[in-house]
C-alpha positions as CSV (number, residue, x, y, z in Angstrom):
1,M,30.8,-4.1,-1.2
2,K,27.7,-3.5,1.0
3,R,25.7,-0.5,0.9
4,L,22.4,1.0,2.3
5,F,20.4,3.0,0.6
6,L,18.1,5.2,3.3
7,G,15.9,6.5,1.0
8,A,15.7,9.9,-0.3
9,L,18.4,10.6,2.2
10,A,21.1,8.5,0.8
11,L,21.3,9.0,-2.6
12,A,21.3,13.4,-1.8
13,A,23.6,12.6,-0.1
14,G,26.0,11.0,-3.7
15,A,25.7,7.8,-3.6
16,A,27.2,6.2,-5.9
17,H,25.6,3.3,-7.6
18,A,25.8,1.3,-10.3
19,A,22.6,-0.3,-12.2
20,P,21.6,-3.7,-11.0
21,E,20.8,-6.6,-13.1
22,R,19.1,-8.7,-10.8
23,L,16.4,-7.3,-8.4
24,V,14.6,-8.3,-5.6
25,A,11.2,-6.3,-5.1
26,V,9.4,-6.8,-1.5
27,G,6.0,-4.9,-1.0
28,G,3.5,-5.1,-3.2
29,A,3.7,-0.9,-4.4
30,V,7.7,-1.9,-4.8
31,N,6.8,-4.5,-7.4
32,E,3.9,-1.9,-8.8
33,I,6.1,0.8,-9.2
34,I,8.9,-1.4,-11.2
35,Y,6.8,-2.3,-13.2
36,A,4.8,1.1,-13.9
37,L,8.5,2.1,-14.4
38,G,9.5,-0.5,-17.6
39,A,12.3,-1.7,-15.5
40,E,10.5,-5.4,-14.6
41,E,13.0,-7.1,-17.0
42,L,15.4,-6.5,-13.7
43,L,12.8,-8.6,-11.8
44,V,14.6,-11.9,-11.0
45,G,11.7,-12.8,-7.6
46,N,9.4,-10.6,-5.4
47,C,6.9,-11.4,-2.1
48,V,3.3,-13.0,-2.1
49,S,1.7,-9.8,-1.8
50,S,3.4,-8.5,-5.5
51,Y,0.4,-10.0,-7.2
52,Y,0.0,-6.5,-9.9
53,P,0.3,-7.1,-12.4
54,P,-1.1,-10.1,-13.1
55,E,2.9,-10.9,-14.6
56,A,4.2,-10.3,-11.2
57,L,2.6,-13.9,-10.6
58,K,4.6,-15.7,-12.8
59,L,8.1,-14.6,-10.1
60,P,9.4,-16.4,-7.9
61,K,8.3,-15.6,-4.4
62,V,11.0,-14.5,-1.2
63,G,7.9,-15.1,1.4
64,Y,5.6,-12.6,3.1
65,Q,7.5,-9.2,3.7
66,R,7.2,-9.1,7.7
67,M,8.9,-12.4,7.5
68,L,11.3,-12.8,5.3
69,P,14.0,-15.8,4.4
70,A,17.1,-14.7,3.4
71,E,17.8,-17.9,2.0
72,G,15.2,-17.5,-0.1
73,I,16.4,-14.1,-1.1
74,L,20.1,-15.0,-1.2
75,S,19.3,-18.3,-3.5
76,L,17.8,-15.4,-6.4
77,N,21.5,-14.1,-7.0
78,P,20.4,-10.4,-6.8
79,D,22.7,-7.7,-7.3
80,L,20.0,-5.1,-5.6
81,V,16.9,-5.9,-3.0
82,I,14.2,-3.3,-2.5
83,L,12.3,-3.3,0.3
84,T,10.0,-0.8,2.9
85,D,11.0,0.0,6.4
86,K,8.2,-2.7,7.1
87,A,10.1,-5.7,5.5
88,G,11.9,-7.5,8.0
89,P,12.9,-9.4,10.8
90,P,15.6,-6.8,11.6
91,A,18.0,-9.9,11.4
92,V,16.8,-11.0,7.7
93,I,18.0,-7.6,6.5
94,Q,21.2,-7.4,8.6
95,Q,22.0,-10.6,7.4
96,L,21.3,-8.9,3.5
97,E,23.6,-6.7,4.1
98,C,26.6,-9.1,5.0
99,T,26.9,-10.7,1.8
100,G,26.8,-7.7,0.3
101,V,24.3,-7.7,-1.2
102,D,23.1,-4.5,-2.0
103,V,19.4,-2.5,-0.1
104,L,17.2,0.0,-0.7
105,K,15.4,0.4,1.6
106,V,12.0,2.9,0.9
107,P,9.6,4.2,3.5
108,A,6.0,2.5,3.0
109,A,4.1,5.7,1.5
110,E,0.8,6.2,2.8
111,S,0.0,9.9,1.0
112,F,-0.1,10.9,-2.6
113,E,3.7,12.5,-1.9
114,G,4.7,9.5,-0.5
115,V,4.2,7.6,-3.4
116,L,6.0,10.7,-5.6
117,E,8.9,10.9,-3.7
118,T,9.5,6.7,-3.8
119,V,8.5,7.1,-7.7
120,Q,11.3,9.2,-7.3
121,V,13.6,7.4,-5.7
122,I,13.6,3.9,-7.2
123,G,13.5,5.3,-10.8
124,S,16.5,7.3,-9.7
125,Q,18.3,4.1,-7.9
126,L,17.7,1.8,-11.3
127,E,18.8,4.6,-13.6
128,R,15.4,5.3,-14.6
129,T,15.3,9.1,-14.0
130,E,13.1,10.0,-17.1
131,Q,10.9,7.5,-16.7
132,A,10.2,8.3,-12.7
133,E,8.9,11.9,-14.3
134,E,7.4,11.0,-16.7
135,L,5.5,8.5,-14.1
136,I,5.0,11.3,-12.4
137,A,3.6,13.5,-14.3
138,R,0.9,11.0,-14.9
139,L,-0.2,11.0,-11.3
140,K,-0.5,14.7,-10.7
141,T,-2.2,15.3,-13.3
142,E,-4.7,12.3,-12.6
143,K,-4.7,13.7,-9.0
144,A,-5.8,17.3,-10.7
145,I,-9.3,15.2,-12.0
146,L,-9.7,13.6,-8.9
147,D,-9.7,16.8,-6.8
148,A,-11.7,18.7,-9.2
149,E,-14.0,16.0,-9.0
150,L,-13.8,16.3,-4.8
151,E,-14.9,20.6,-6.2
152,Q,-18.2,18.9,-6.7
153,Q,-19.1,17.4,-3.5
154,E,-21.5,19.1,-1.1
155,S,-20.1,17.1,2.1
156,A,-17.9,14.2,3.2
157,P,-19.4,10.9,3.1
158,K,-18.7,10.0,6.8
159,V,-16.5,6.4,6.2
160,L,-15.2,3.3,9.0
161,F,-12.6,1.5,7.6
162,I,-13.1,-2.3,9.0
163,L,-11.3,-5.6,9.0
164,T,-11.9,-8.7,11.1
165,H,-9.2,-11.4,9.4
166,G,-11.0,-14.1,11.5
167,G,-10.3,-12.4,14.5
168,A,-11.7,-9.2,16.5
169,P,-13.1,-6.7,14.1
170,S,-10.5,-3.7,13.8
171,V,-11.2,-0.1,12.9
172,G,-8.5,2.2,11.4
173,G,-7.8,5.2,13.1
174,A,-5.8,8.3,12.6
175,G,-2.1,7.7,10.6
176,T,-2.5,4.4,9.2
177,A,-3.3,3.8,5.6
178,A,-7.1,4.0,5.4
179,D,-7.6,6.9,7.2
180,A,-5.4,9.1,4.2
181,M,-7.5,6.7,1.5
182,I,-10.5,8.0,2.9
183,A,-9.6,10.6,2.9
184,L,-7.5,11.1,-0.5
185,S,-11.6,10.2,-1.8
186,G,-13.3,13.0,-0.7
187,G,-14.5,11.1,2.8
188,E,-14.5,12.0,6.5
189,N,-12.9,8.8,9.0
190,V,-14.9,8.8,11.7
191,A,-12.8,7.0,14.0
192,T,-9.7,9.2,14.4
193,A,-10.3,9.9,17.9
194,F,-7.2,6.8,18.0
195,N,-4.4,6.4,16.5
196,G,-3.9,3.0,15.0
197,Y,-5.7,-0.1,14.4
198,K,-7.7,-0.8,16.9
199,P,-11.0,-3.8,18.0
200,L,-13.9,-1.8,19.1
201,S,-16.8,-3.1,20.8
202,P,-20.9,-3.2,19.0
203,E,-22.1,0.0,21.0
204,E,-19.0,1.8,19.7
205,L,-19.3,0.8,16.2
206,I,-23.0,1.9,16.3
207,E,-21.9,5.7,18.0
208,L,-19.2,6.5,15.2
209,A,-22.4,5.7,12.8
210,P,-20.5,5.2,9.6
211,E,-22.8,6.4,6.0
212,Y,-20.5,3.5,4.8
213,V,-18.5,0.7,6.0
214,L,-14.8,0.0,3.8
215,S,-12.8,-3.2,4.1
216,S,-10.4,-4.7,1.6
217,K,-11.4,-8.2,0.2
218,S,-8.3,-10.4,1.8
219,G,-9.2,-8.7,5.0
220,V,-12.3,-10.2,5.6
221,G,-10.9,-13.6,5.4
222,P,-12.0,-15.9,1.6
223,G,-14.3,-14.4,-0.4
224,G,-14.1,-11.0,1.1
225,S,-18.2,-11.2,0.8
226,T,-19.9,-7.6,2.0
227,E,-22.2,-10.5,4.7
228,A,-19.2,-10.9,6.3
229,I,-19.1,-7.4,7.2
230,L,-22.7,-7.1,8.1
231,K,-22.5,-10.0,10.4
232,I,-20.1,-8.2,12.7
233,P,-22.0,-7.1,15.7
234,G,-23.2,-3.4,15.9
235,V,-22.8,-3.4,12.0
236,A,-26.0,-3.7,11.0
237,L,-27.3,-1.8,13.3
238,T,-25.3,1.9,11.8
239,P,-26.2,4.1,9.1
240,A,-24.0,2.4,6.8
241,G,-25.6,-1.0,7.8
242,K,-29.0,-0.5,7.6
243,K,-28.9,1.1,3.8
244,N,-25.7,-1.9,3.0
245,Q,-23.6,0.2,2.1
246,I,-20.3,-1.6,2.1
247,I,-17.5,-0.6,-0.1
248,M,-15.5,-3.8,-1.1
249,M,-12.2,-3.2,-2.9
250,D,-8.7,-5.0,-3.0
251,S,-6.3,-4.0,-0.5
252,L,-3.2,-4.1,-2.7
253,L,-4.8,-1.4,-4.3
254,L,-6.6,0.2,-1.4
255,L,-4.0,0.3,1.1
256,G,-1.0,-0.3,-1.1
257,F,-0.2,3.2,-1.9
258,G,1.8,2.1,-5.3
259,P,1.1,4.0,-8.7
260,R,-2.7,2.9,-8.8
261,T,-3.5,5.1,-5.4
262,V,-5.1,7.9,-7.5
263,E,-7.3,5.3,-9.3
264,A,-8.3,3.6,-6.1
265,A,-9.3,7.2,-4.6
266,L,-11.3,7.6,-7.8
267,Q,-12.7,4.3,-7.4
268,L,-13.7,4.7,-3.7
269,H,-14.8,8.5,-4.7
270,N,-17.1,7.2,-7.0
271,A,-18.0,3.9,-5.0
272,Y,-19.9,7.0,-2.4
273,D,-23.7,6.9,-3.9
C-alpha cells in the first residue's frame, strides 16, 4: 500500500510504518543522517551528492536529487526512499508513489533546529529513536560549545557568500543556506537586502565591502581555487580581496545542514582571523 510521509506532521498523526530493509537516500544530508544513526546497512543506493562519509561513494548512485530517474531508483528494489522537498522532478516522485514504494519526504534543513527535526523524523521512521536522541544530544552539546566561542568575539565579521558555477557570479542573500550558516558561525551576511541568490555587478560587490568572501569549492569550478574568486570583477577591490581573505569550504559540509552542521559553523568561525 502506498504511503507518503510528510515529515513530522505525518508521524505525529500516527502513520503506521514497518521498518525498511532496502533504503535509498536522496540528498547529502539525508545520507549523512542515516550513517550517523548507524543505519547504513539498510542503504542500497543514494544520490550523487551523497559523498560523505567516504564509504557512501561505494553505493549505487541514482542521479542528481533534482533530476531523479524513476527507473534507476526502482531498479534497486527499495521499500523506502527518503528525500527532501528539493527532490524532483515531481512526476518522478509521483511515479515512485504509484509503484507502492514508501516515500518519506522531509524539509531540506537550513537551520540548526531544522537539522534536529530531520534527525528525529528519520530516526523514528527507521526505528532508530534511541540513536536519534543520542545524536540530537551530541549536536546540542556541540552547539553549546560553539555558542560559548561566539560570546567571546567582539564584533561580527562581514561576510559575502559567492559562487559562479561557470557563469555570472551570484551571491547568497537572505533566506539561503549560506545566510543561515554565516549567522550560525557568528558572521554578518552583507547581502541581506534581497532574498535568495542574485547576480551582482562589480560596483555592487565593491559597495557591499565584505571583510571575507566565502565560497564552496564546487561552486567555482574544478579545483575550487581562491584565485578564481579573486578574478571575479570587483572582488579584488573589496576589503576581503585586498587582504586575500577568501574562505573555501566543501559544499556539502558548508551548505548541507546535516550532522556536521555545528562542525561546519565552528570551522567557518575559526577561519575569521
